[in-house]
VMD Tcl script that draws the C-alpha trace (Angstrom):
set ca {
  {-43.15 0.72 -35.18}
  {-39.98 2.59 -36.37}
  {-37.68 0.61 -34.29}
  {-39.14 -3.21 -35.54}
  {-39.35 -0.94 -39.27}
  {-35.12 -0.16 -38.57}
  {-34.57 -3.69 -37.14}
  {-36.33 -5.56 -40.01}
  {-33.91 -2.73 -42.37}
  {-30.75 -4.06 -40.10}
  {-31.93 -7.67 -40.61}
  {-31.94 -7.05 -44.67}
  {-28.79 -5.41 -45.02}
  {-26.91 -8.35 -43.24}
  {-28.53 -10.53 -45.91}
  {-28.14 -8.34 -48.76}
  {-24.04 -7.66 -47.91}
  {-23.74 -11.76 -47.02}
  {-25.74 -11.78 -50.51}
  {-22.94 -9.59 -52.12}
  {-20.10 -11.48 -50.65}
  {-20.78 -14.51 -52.17}
  {-18.92 -15.72 -55.34}
  {-21.76 -16.10 -58.38}
  {-23.76 -13.87 -60.11}
  {-27.19 -14.25 -58.72}
  {-26.68 -13.82 -55.74}
  {-25.24 -10.83 -55.80}
  {-27.86 -9.71 -58.39}
  {-30.28 -10.77 -55.12}
  {-28.03 -9.09 -52.68}
  {-28.61 -5.64 -54.20}
  {-31.77 -6.37 -54.73}
  {-32.28 -6.94 -51.00}
  {-29.92 -4.39 -50.33}
  {-31.85 -1.40 -52.37}
  {-35.42 -3.14 -50.52}
  {-33.55 -2.06 -46.90}
  {-32.53 1.15 -48.34}
  {-36.20 1.64 -48.97}
  {-37.09 0.42 -45.90}
  {-35.59 2.69 -43.89}
  {-36.23 5.75 -45.54}
  {-39.70 4.68 -44.73}
  {-38.94 4.70 -41.16}
  {-37.19 7.67 -41.30}
  {-40.47 9.91 -42.22}
  {-42.35 9.33 -38.70}
  {-44.59 5.67 -38.92}
  {-48.24 6.71 -36.88}
  {-51.47 4.73 -37.45}
  {-53.30 7.45 -35.74}
  {-52.69 10.51 -38.04}
  {-54.52 10.43 -41.34}
  {-52.23 10.73 -44.21}
  {-54.10 13.36 -45.97}
  {-54.47 17.05 -43.30}
  {-57.59 19.23 -43.35}
  {-57.30 23.03 -44.02}
  {-55.69 24.26 -40.92}
  {-55.35 21.56 -38.41}
  {-51.96 21.44 -36.94}
  {-51.01 17.37 -36.15}
  {-47.47 15.29 -36.00}
  {-47.78 13.94 -39.55}
  {-45.52 11.94 -41.75}
  {-42.61 13.64 -43.16}
  {-43.53 13.70 -46.88}
  {-40.07 14.45 -47.84}
  {-39.18 10.28 -47.35}
  {-41.63 9.03 -49.69}
  {-39.90 10.91 -52.34}
  {-36.93 9.46 -51.04}
  {-37.69 6.42 -51.31}
  {-40.00 6.86 -54.92}
  {-36.05 7.58 -56.34}
  {-34.16 5.13 -54.38}
  {-36.79 2.49 -55.92}
  {-36.23 3.82 -59.41}
  {-32.32 4.00 -58.73}
  {-32.72 0.47 -57.52}
  {-34.36 -1.36 -60.50}
  {-32.15 0.33 -63.08}
  {-29.17 -1.11 -60.75}
  {-30.63 -4.41 -60.47}
  {-30.89 -4.05 -64.80}
  {-27.16 -3.25 -64.96}
  {-26.50 -5.41 -63.21}
  {-28.75 -8.48 -65.08}
  {-26.93 -7.06 -68.13}
  {-23.41 -7.48 -67.04}
  {-24.48 -11.36 -65.76}
  {-25.43 -11.79 -69.23}
  {-23.08 -10.03 -70.59}
  {-20.14 -12.13 -68.37}
  {-22.02 -15.86 -68.78}
  {-22.07 -15.26 -72.58}
  {-18.44 -14.82 -73.43}
  {-17.14 -16.60 -70.30}
  {-20.09 -19.37 -69.45}
  {-19.61 -19.15 -65.99}
  {-21.37 -16.84 -63.27}
  {-18.55 -16.90 -60.45}
  {-17.22 -13.77 -59.89}
  {-14.22 -15.36 -59.38}
  {-13.28 -16.45 -63.15}
  {-14.51 -13.14 -64.71}
  {-11.51 -11.58 -62.53}
  {-9.43 -14.30 -63.59}
  {-10.45 -13.78 -67.37}
  {-9.85 -9.61 -66.56}
  {-6.16 -10.10 -64.92}
  {-5.28 -11.69 -68.21}
}
mol new
graphics top color blue
foreach p $ca { graphics top sphere $p radius 0.5 }
foreach p [lrange $ca 0 end-1] q [lrange $ca 1 end] { graphics top cylinder $p $q radius 0.2 }
display resetview
């Protein structure tokens, strides 16, 4: 199960980087969302995903349970990814308001003037 989640996470990383390298702000936003989801999935896969063990272990039982630290990291990563997405969307709207364009190259040209 962990191998499949890791492969899916790698594919999401590749798609996210491909979208980030495009010259349009909308694709940059989608790329950052895909990258944050890939990080969440990778954190989740690091916590030993296993269907045979219960989520809650009774007192005195010793089992190979999932690591709760990775779940906490996923929750933190979700919050950080959402705030980053909101910030990028705010920048996109501001750039469109001032430049009437969503092309990244035009923003760089305007900044260098």
